[in-house]
C-alpha positions in Angstrom: 132.2 99.0 52.2 133.6 95.5 51.2 131.0 93.9 53.5 128.0 95.4 51.7 129.5 94.7 48.3 129.8 90.9 49.2 126.4 91.0 50.7 124.8 92.4 47.4 126.8 90.1 45.3 125.5 87.1 47.5 121.9 88.4 47.0 122.2 88.6 43.3 123.8 85.0 43.2 121.0 83.5 45.4 118.0 85.1 43.6 119.6 84.0 40.1 119.1 80.4 41.1 115.7 79.2 40.0 116.0 76.0 42.0 116.7 77.8 45.2 113.9 80.4 44.6 111.4 77.4 44.1 112.7 75.5 47.1 112.5 78.5 49.4 109.3 80.1 48.3 107.1 77.7 46.4 107.7 74.3 48.1 106.6 75.5 51.6 103.4 76.8 50.3 102.6 73.5 48.5 103.4 71.6 51.6 101.2 73.9 53.8 98.3 73.4 51.3 98.6 69.6 51.0 99.2 68.8 54.8 96.6 71.4 56.0 94.0 69.9 53.6 94.8 66.2 54.2 95.2 66.3 57.9 92.4 68.8 58.9 90.7 66.2 60.9 94.0 64.9 62.8 95.8 68.1 63.7 94.4 71.2 65.3 92.0 72.2 68.3 88.5 71.0 67.5 85.8 73.4 68.1 83.9 73.0 71.3 80.9 70.6 71.0 77.4 72.2 71.3 75.6 71.3 74.4 72.1 70.0 73.8 69.4 71.0 76.2 68.6 68.4 78.9 65.0 67.5 79.7 64.8 67.5 83.5 61.7 66.2 85.5 61.0 68.3 88.6 59.0 66.6 91.4 57.7 68.5 94.4 57.8 65.8 97.2 55.0 67.3 99.4 51.7 65.7 99.9 48.5 66.8 98.1 50.0 68.4 95.2 52.7 70.8 96.8 53.3 74.1 95.3 56.5 74.5 93.3 59.4 76.0 94.9 59.7 79.6 94.1 63.5 79.4 94.4 63.8 76.5 92.0 61.4 78.2 89.7 63.3 81.4 89.6 66.6 79.4 89.0 65.1 77.4 86.1 63.7 80.7 84.6 67.1 82.4 84.3 68.2 82.7 80.4 71.4 80.9 80.9 69.8 77.8 82.6 66.9 77.8 80.1 69.4 77.4 77.3 70.5 73.9 78.6 67.8 72.6 80.9 64.2 72.0 79.8 62.4 71.7 83.0 59.0 69.4 83.2 56.9 68.9 86.3 56.3 65.4 87.1 53.5 64.3 89.2 55.5 61.9 91.4 58.9 60.2 92.0 57.5 57.0 90.2 56.4 59.1 87.2 59.9 60.6 87.0 61.5 57.2 87.3 59.3 55.8 84.5 60.2 58.8 82.3 63.8 58.2 82.9 63.6 54.5 81.8 61.6 55.4 78.7 63.8 58.2 77.6 61.2 61.0 78.2 63.5 62.6 80.8 67.3 62.7 80.9 67.5 63.6 84.5 65.3 64.0 87.5 65.2 66.5 90.6 63.3 65.7 93.8 62.5 68.9 95.7 61.9 68.0 99.4 58.8 69.5 101.1 59.2 72.9 102.6 62.4 73.5 100.6 62.0 77.4 100.4 60.9 77.9 104.1 63.8 75.6 105.3 66.4 77.8 103.3 64.9 80.9 104.7 65.3 79.5 108.2 69.0 78.9 107.7 68.8 75.2 107.1 71.2 73.5 104.4 69.8 73.6 101.0 69.4 69.8 99.6 68.0 68.3 96.7 67.7 64.7 95.6 69.0 63.7 92.0 68.2 60.7 89.9 70.6 60.2 87.1 69.6 59.2 83.6 71.3 57.1 81.0 73.4 59.6 79.2 76.5 60.7 81.1 76.9 64.1 79.4 73.4 64.9 80.3 73.9 63.9 83.8 77.1 66.1 83.9 75.4 69.1 82.4 72.2 69.0 84.7 74.2 68.0 87.7 76.7 70.9 87.3 73.8 73.4 87.1 72.0 72.2 90.1 75.2 71.7 92.1 76.1 75.3 91.5 72.6 76.5 92.5 72.9 74.7 95.8 76.4 75.8 96.4 75.2 79.3 96.0 72.4 79.0 98.5 74.6 77.1 101.0 77.1 80.0 100.9 74.4 82.4 101.7 73.4 80.2 104.7 77.1 80.6 105.8 76.8 84.2 105.4 73.5 84.3 107.5 75.2 82.4 110.3 78.1 85.0 110.4 76.3 88.3 109.4 72.7 87.8 110.2 69.5 87.6 108.2 70.2 90.7 106.4 72.7 88.9 104.2 70.3 86.5 102.9 67.8 89.3 101.8 70.5 91.0 99.7 69.5 88.6 97.1 66.5 86.3 98.0 65.6 84.5 94.6 68.5 84.4 92.3 72.4 84.4 92.5 74.2 87.6 91.8 76.3 86.1 89.1 75.0 83.6 86.1 74.3 80.1 87.5 75.8 78.6 84.3 78.5 80.0 82.0 79.5 78.2 78.8 83.0 78.5 77.8 86.1 76.8 76.3 89.1 75.6 78.4 91.7 76.6 75.7 93.2 80.0 75.5 90.6 82.7 74.9 88.2 80.1 73.5 89.8 80.1 70.2 91.1 77.0 68.1 93.8 76.6 65.5 93.5 74.4 62.2 95.8 72.1 60.6 96.7 74.7 58.1 97.8 77.0 60.8 99.7 74.3 62.5 101.5 73.1 59.5 102.2 76.6 58.2 104.0 77.4 61.5 105.7 74.0 61.3 106.9 74.3 57.6 108.0 77.8 58.1 110.5 76.8 60.8 111.6 73.8 58.9 112.5 75.8 55.9 114.1 78.4 57.9 116.3 75.6 59.3 116.9 74.5 55.7 118.4 77.9 55.1 121.5 76.4 56.8 121.8 74.5 53.5 122.1 77.8 51.7 124.8 78.9 54.1 126.7 75.6 53.7 126.4 76.0 49.9 127.6 79.6 49.8 130.7 78.9 52.1 131.7 75.7 50.2 131.1 77.1 46.8 133.8 79.7 47.0 136.3 77.0 48.3 135.5 74.5 45.6 135.7 77.1 42.8 138.7 78.6 44.4 137.0 81.8 44.3 137.9 82.3 48.0 141.6 82.1 47.2 141.4 85.1 44.6 139.2 87.1 47.1 141.7 86.7 49.9 144.5 88.0 47.6 142.6 91.3 47.5 142.3 93.8 50.3 139.4 92.2 51.9 139.5 90.9 55.5 138.3 87.4 56.1 135.7 88.7 58.7 134.3 91.1 56.0 133.8 88.3 53.5 132.3 86.0 56.2 129.9 88.6 57.5 128.9 89.8 54.1 127.8 86.3 53.0 125.9 85.8 56.3 124.1 89.1 55.8 123.1 88.0 52.2 121.8 84.6 53.4 120.1 86.2 56.3 118.3 88.7 54.1 117.0 86.0 51.7 115.7 84.0 54.8 113.9 87.2 55.9 112.2 87.6 52.4 111.4 83.9 52.5 109.8 84.2 55.9 107.7 87.3 55.0 106.6 85.6 51.7 105.5 82.4 53.5 103.6 84.3 56.0 101.8 86.8 53.7 101.1 84.3 51.0 99.8 81.6 53.4 97.4 84.2 54.7 96.3 85.5 51.3 96.0 82.2 49.7 94.9 79.7 52.5 93.5 82.1 55.1 96.1 81.1 57.7 95.6 83.3 60.7 99.0 84.0 62.5 97.8 85.5 65.7 97.3 88.9 67.3 101.0 89.7 68.0 102.6 90.6 64.6 105.5 92.1 66.2 106.3 89.1 68.4 105.8 86.9 65.4 108.5 88.9 63.4 110.8 88.8 66.4 110.5 85.1 66.8 111.2 84.5 63.1 114.3 86.7 63.3 115.5 84.7 66.3 114.8 81.5 64.3 116.9 82.8 61.5 119.8 83.8 63.6 119.8 80.4 65.4 119.4 78.5 62.1 122.4 80.3 60.5 124.7 80.3 63.5 123.9 76.5 64.0 124.7 75.7 60.4 127.8 77.9 60.4 129.3 75.9 63.3 128.7 72.7 61.3 130.1 74.1 58.2 133.4 75.5 60.0 134.2 71.9 61.2 133.1 70.0 58.1 135.8 69.2 55.4 133.5 68.9 52.6 130.1 70.5 51.4 128.4 67.0 51.2 129.3 66.1 54.8 127.9 69.5 56.0 124.7 69.3 53.8 124.1 65.7 55.1 124.5 66.8 58.8 122.2 69.7 58.3 119.6 67.6 56.5 119.5 65.0 59.3 119.3 67.4 62.1 116.7 69.5 60.4 114.3 66.4 59.9 115.1 65.0 63.4 114.4 68.3 65.1 111.1 69.0 63.1 110.0 65.5 64.0 110.9 65.7 67.7 109.2 68.9 68.2 106.0 67.5 66.7 106.0 69.4 63.6 105.4 66.5 61.1 102.9 64.4 63.2 100.8 64.7 66.4 103.1 63.3 69.2 102.4 62.7 72.9 102.7 65.8 75.0 105.3 64.0 77.3 107.5 63.5 74.3 107.1 66.9 72.8 107.7 68.6 76.2 110.8 66.4 77.0 112.7 65.4 73.9 111.2 68.2 71.9 112.5 70.7 74.2 115.9 70.1 73.0 115.1 71.4 69.5 115.1 74.9 68.0 111.6 74.3 66.5 110.0 73.5 69.8 110.2 76.8 71.5 109.1 78.9 68.3 106.5 76.5 67.3 104.8 76.6 70.8 105.1 80.5 70.8 103.4 80.7 67.3 100.5 78.3 68.4 100.0 80.4 71.5 99.9 83.5 69.5 97.3 81.9 67.2 95.3 81.2 70.4 95.4 84.7 71.7 97.4 83.5 74.9 98.4 86.1 77.2 101.9 87.6 76.9 103.3 86.0 80.1 102.6 82.7 78.4 104.8 83.5 75.3 107.7 85.3 77.2 109.4 82.3 78.6 109.8 80.9 74.9 111.3 84.4 74.0 113.8 84.3 76.7 114.9 80.6 75.8 115.2 81.6 72.1 117.4 84.5 73.1 119.5 82.4 75.1 120.0 79.8 72.4 121.0 82.5 70.0 123.4 84.1 72.3 125.0 80.6 72.9 125.2 79.7 69.2 126.6 83.1 68.3 129.3 82.7 70.9 130.0 79.2 69.5 130.4 80.8 65.9 132.9 83.2 67.2 134.9 80.7 69.1 134.8 78.4 66.1 135.8 81.1 63.6 138.8 82.1 65.7 139.8 78.4 66.1 139.1 77.1 62.5 138.6 80.3 60.5 137.2 80.4 57.0 139.9 79.9 54.5 140.8 77.8 51.3 
């Protein structure tokens, strides 16, 4: 009963402070807006570039106006290839080379005489490519035709092992699309600067809740309220736990307010795993509070504890890449020793719709950190205690 009474008193005291309410609820939203708007071109995963169609000259190398290859024609007529390759027949190799020099074509393909019949006889499928001036166009067209040749040569290998029937299973076109456009990031999604800084500022201000812990613990000492409370039938552990529960509930309300208001006001998308997001926020609150409690128990004054918490919060936020883009080598080495790193990376992965196995290692690390810090609080409290 004493614990709940102290917790309710702590909640009333905290919510009566206008400065605290503004710093905990309004300031994070202002920073998210300002940083997200000003650094939108610096932070975040950019949308994938659109691939422009490549104009390709197709030359049939046979004498006397050779008929076009049926296999090449079927390949170029597939919908996914037509979206990225515009095939045009060139009369000769010289005409294709001239078109490449003048910019009429971006790529050229020389089809050898008897290409179809050679493939049907089991010979290796080979084409000659002439590159153009643009590296991207060369890469796009080369990838498409390389995939086409790889598919045919794979079938040739199947013919050697399984007989001619394997080739007849799909004579003209591959069973799977020849070209598939995609994005190498998780699920093809991207995150914006507003999303990144919303997660970063949320974690930084959850770390700053340690200042609330320090203020609450030292306030009773400096006002000699702790001495009067200890003269009543209230255990020191009840007083300590009640204060921590009060600060913890305020941090939970702060976290919910930042998440919901940033979504409503700025359209910040927090990912597809709300349950995991809540769990990571709770772990961050526990880690932040226990970390600050250890500092407070070994600090003699409120100013010294406040200074240590302030410095460590800024350092951890910067080292984890939460203030400015840092090299991956730095973030994954030095940043891994911060509390922010593990939760920030997990939140970004949730925003990108990453699979659960990619997020779980961060969860286990945060659980381990909370257990270690909680044990440190118990040891510190038994050694130093919380007294006048």
